[in-house]
N, C-alpha and C positions, 0 to 999 in steps of 0.2 A: 543585795542578794542576786544570785545568778539567774538570768532569764534565757531561755532559748525559744526562738520564735515559732518553729515548726516541728511537728512530730507527726508527719503524714502516716507513719506506720502505726499510730495509736488509734484503735477503733473501740468505741464503746458499744457493745451489743446490748441495747436497751430494749427489753421486752418484758411483758407480764410474767410474774413469777409462775413457774411451772409450765411455761410455753415451750421449753426445750433448749435453753441456752447451754446447759451443761451437756445435754445429749448431742447438740451440734459440735461442741468442743471435742467430745470423745470421738465422734465420727470423723472430725477433721484430723485429729491425731492418728486415727487408724488409716486414713486414706492418703496422708501426706507421704512424700518420698522418704525412704528410710534414712536418707542423709540429713533430713531436717531434725533439729534438736529442740526439745521443748522443756520449759519449766512451768509446771502447773501449781498455782498457789491457791489454797482453799482455807476457809476458816476452821474446818473440823477434821479431826483424824478419821472419822467415818468416811468422809469424802476422799481422803487420801487413799484409803483401801479401795474405794469404788473405782478410782482412776487406775490403780494398779491392776485390778481384776478386769476392767472393761477395755483397756487399750491393749489389744493383742498383737498389733503389728510391731510394736516396739516395747522394750522392757523399761519400766520406770523404777527408779531407786528412791528410797526415802532416807534422808539424813538421820542417822541414829547415833546414840551414845554407845560406848562399849566398855568392856572391863579394863581396858588400858587407859581409861580416863580421857578418851577422845570425845570432845563435845559435839553436839549436833552441828554447830557452826563450823567446826573443823572438818566434820564429815561432809558438810556441804561443799567446802572448798576442795576436798579430795575428789568428789563426784564431778565438780566443775572442771578440774584439771584433766579428768579423763573424758570429758565431753559427754557424760551420760545424760539420759532423760531423767528429769528430777520432779518429784511431787513432794510438796511440803506445806506447812501451815503458815497462815499470816504471821503468827507470833515469832516464828523463826525468821521469816523473810524480813520482818521489820528491823532485825538486828544486823543486817548485812553491813559490811564495812567497805572501804575503798578497794581493798584487795579483791573482794568478791565482785564488785562492780567491774573491775578490770578483767577478771576472768570471764565474766558474762560477755563482755564486749569482744574479747578475743575468740570466743567459741561460737559467736553468731547464733544465739539462742532466740527463740520465740517465747514470749511470756503470755500465759493465759491466766488472768487473775479473776478468780471466782469471787465476786462481790468486792466492794470497795473496802479499803483498809483504814485504820486509824492513822492517817498520814501526818497528822499534826495533833500534838497533845500539850496541854499546859504542864510545865515541869512542876514537881512537888516542892515548891519553895515559896515561903510567905513574903509579902512585900517588905516587911521589916528586915528579913534576912537578906533580901536583895540589896537593901540600903547598906547593910553591914558589909556585904561583899564589895560593893562599889567604893566604900570608904576604906576598906582594909588595906594594909601595907605588909609586904614581906619583910624579912630581916634586912634585906638590901634596900628597903624603903621604896620598893616598886609596888604598884597596885596589884592586888590579887587577880583582878580581871580588868580587861579593857574592852571597849565596844568598838568593833571595826566599822568602817564607813557603810558597809552593807547591812549593819545591824546585828551581825553575829557576834557571839561572846567569845573572847580569847582568854583562856586560863593561863596565867603567867607564873603562878606559884608551884613549881614542879616539886618542891620539897614538902608540900602539904600531905600529911598522912592521917588527917582527922576523919571522922565519920559523918559529921553534920553536912558537909558540902561535897562528900565524895561522889555522889550521884551527879551533881551539877558539874564537877570536874570532868567526869567521864563523858558527859554529853558535850561539853565544850571541846574536849579533845577530838570528838568525832566531827567537829565543825558543822554541827546541825542544830545549834542552840541560838535562838533569837531572843533578844530582850525587847520588851514593849513598854515604852513610857516609864521605865524604871519601876514598874509595878508588877510585872509578870514576865516569866520566861517560857518560851515555847520550843519544844523539840519538833523538828520537821524531818520527815523522811526525805532523803536526798533526791531531788527531782531529776538529777542527772541519771539515776538508775533507769528511768523510762527511756532515756536516750541511748542506753547501752545495748538495748535489744534490737534484733533484726525487725521484729514485729511485736506489737502489744495488743492483746484483746482483753477488755474488761467486761465481765458478764455481770449485769446488774439491772435494776429497774428504777426509773425516775431519777436518773443520774443528775439531772439539772437541779435537783433540790438537795443534793447531798454535799457533805463537807469536802469530799475529795474533789468535787467540781470547783469549789472556791480555792482549794489548794492548787489545782491546775491553773486557775485564773491568776493566782498570786505569782506563780512561776512562768506564766505565759506558755503553758503546755497546750498545744493545739491537738484536737482530736476530731474524728469523724463519728457520726452516729450510724448505726445499722440496727435493723430488726431481724428476727429469726422466725421462720415458719416451717411447718412440715409439708412437703409436697404430697398431695393426696394421691397422685398417680405412682410415684416412685417410692414413697415412704421415707425419703431422705430429708434431713433438715437442711434448710438453705438460708443464707443471709440475704436480706432484702433491703430495699430502700427504706429509710427510717419511717416509722409510723408513730406519731405522738401517742402517749398513753391513753389520753381521753378520746382518741380516734380509733383505737383498736376495737375490733369486732367483739372481743371478749368482754368489753365493758358492760354491755347489756346483761350478759349472763352474771357478771359480778354484782351488778345492781340488784338482780332478781334473787341472788343468793345471800346477800347481806341484809338481815332483818334487824334494823336498828330499833332499840326500845324507845317508844313514846307513850305518854300517859293515855290509857284507854278511857272510854266514856264511863265505864263502870268502876274505874280505879279510884279509891279514896285518896290515894297519895301519888304525887308525881315524883318518881325517883330521880328525875333530872333537875328538880328545882334547886338542889344544893349546888349545882354547877352553872347557874345562869350568869353569874358575874364573869366577865371576859377572862379575868386572870385566875378563875377558880381552877384548882387542881394543878396549878403551876407549882414549881418547887418553893418559890417564895410564899405562895398562899398557904401551902401545907405547913411550911415552917412556922407561919404566924399562928396556926391552929394546933400546933403540936401539944400545947398545954391544955387544950380545950377538949376534955374527954367526951363531952356531949356531941361535938362536931365529928370527932373521930369515930364515935360509936354510930352516928348516923350514916357515915360513909360505909362502914363495914356492914351495917344492918341492911342498907339499901342493896349492896352487892349480893349479900346472902339471899335477900328477898327475891332478887332478880333470878338467880340461878335455881333457887329451891322452889319458889312459888310461881313465878312467871314462866320459867322454862321447864320446871320439874325435871331437871337434868341430873344424871349421876355425877358424882364428884370427879370421876376420872375423865369426864367429858369437858371439864371446865379448864379454861386457860385465862389467868388473870395477871394483871401487871400494874406496876407503878414505878416511879423512880426508885432504884435499888435501895438507897439509904432509908426509905420510908417503909420498906417491906414489912418489918415487924409491927409497926404501928398501924398499918392499913391491911394487915392480913385478913383475908376473908374467912369467916368462920366455916369450919368443916372442910375447907379446900386450900388450906395454907400451903400445902406441898405442891399445888398445881400452879405455882408462880412461874412465869416465864419472863425473863428480863425484857424490859421495854426496848432495849437496844438489840434484841435477838434478830438474826437474819440468817439466811442461807442454810437452814436445816429442815429436814423432813420429819423430825422426831415428834411433832405434835399434830400431825395431819388427822388424828382421830378426834381432836378437840373441836366441839361445835357450839360451846357456850362461852362467850368471850366477855371479859370485864376489863375495861381500860380506864384506870384511875390515874390519868396523867394529862398534863397540858404542856406540850413540849416547846421550850424556848432554848435557843443556843446559849451557852455560857456567855454572859454579857461582856466579860473581858475578852473572850475569844472573838466575839462579834466585833468589838471595838478594834481588836488587833487587825482583823481583815479590813475594816473600814479605814483605819489609819494608813493602810497600804493601798488605798484606792479601789478596794474590792467591795462592791455593794452586796449586802446580805439580804436575802428575802426570807424572813422568819417563817412565813406561812408555807412557802415551798419546802423548806427544810422540815418543818413539823409534819406536813402531809406525807413526805417521802418516808419519814421515820414511822409514822402510823401505818402506812400501807405495807411496809416491810414486816412489821409485827403481825398484822392481820393475816399475811400470807404464810405464816407458820401454821395456821389452823386448817380446818377441813375445807375451806374455800380453795386451798391450793390444788385440791383434787376435784374441784367443781361441785362440791357438796355445800348445802346451805348452812349458815351459822346464825346464831342470835347474838346480838352485840349490845352491851350496856356501856355507853360512853357519856357520862354525865357532864363533862366539860363542854359548854356550849360552843366554845371556839373550835375545839377539835372535831366536834360533831358537825359543825357548820362547814369545816374544810372538807370533811369526808362527803357530806351531802353535795357540795359543789362538784367534787371530783366525780361522783357516781352519776350526777345529772348531766355531765358533759359540759356544764358551764365553765369548768376549769380550763377549757380551751382558751377562752378569753381571759378568765380571772387569773390563771396561773401561767400557762404555757407561753402566751404571747409576751409576757413580761420578760421571759428568758429568751425566747427565740427572736424577738426583735433585736436584742443586743447581739445575738449570735447569728444574724442573717447571713453573713459571709461564710460562716462555717457550714450552715445548712445548705447554702447554694453549692458548696463544694460537694456535699453529700449527694445532692440531687443529680449533679453532673456525673458523679462517680458511678 
């Protein structure tokens, strides 16, 4: 697979959620020379509208479909050809092709990426079907697919018109499909996209624990860290030298505002007892208990007890989660509709929620983890799980500095959060990453 050694133009603006990363980006676009051109990519349509309304120095255009059957992707190409400032969603940006990459490069754009994207995904094909494809022959006795030296899949059967493998065919034609040990296929966002921009800014928090960091490591994409803060005198947002998450001054406030449930002296029952096993509430653990109605009832009863009796909260104040496929089985009584996906990030829609129920124990897909490891990329499951948890928590009232009550029965996830809030994560989490990235951090310090 292609590697490129440096991308000094790529900066990860890594700071606590709600600290002003998006506000800085809007300020930056408002203050930049009018000749500068931007592409702003965000997860949500509401944020698309916010950018269009907030950036007054330059006009932003959103790719749209029209009555002449012009697709959003075609609309994006048209806007790029004209050199317009563009705001779009992650879902559209993930579908860009080689023509779009070339247009971006020719127009000298700056990319602002609000939150990390799903830059690598396991393709929807089973292991047995992969074996079928590897063994299949065309009418000319040629293999359906071949595996190139870099691991990418090449689709050879141009006469194929079936439905079963049509998606795989399209992914292979885009030259972004990798096979792993003949058991899985992965679509990867083309890393060369990040090289086509004049500058790249990624707005996120705890990047070093996220999947996109491993993707950058896989393709040897280099980046600088920066933090952001508001200048108390001028009221302007400024990029600063990087401050590690557990060294930010906001951490103490965060610790004071997150009230984790623990069994009280007068409690007859410990609601955390069900999660004491290290693997409790992981997907595999829940799968094993799917047929056990008593365990499922205990989980949902505990969650209901927490919000109704321990917190005495209104249903509209509740935010609960689990892995999506278990939502119906683990639905918390009376607050089923208050579910917020465990992967949720970058939205302000739930800032009034102050009663939080986290029924998950996050581990990366084992095949995905093995895929990275087989390519020499070391995965830290705890860092990844913690970053996922923190992103979810910041959808709630703590985003605006308000206190929340949290029920997190998984002993593993609760322990990771406790280490983070105590500041012990400096040694436990961050040093494991920054030791490996010392050269990169040195560049940031000198910068």
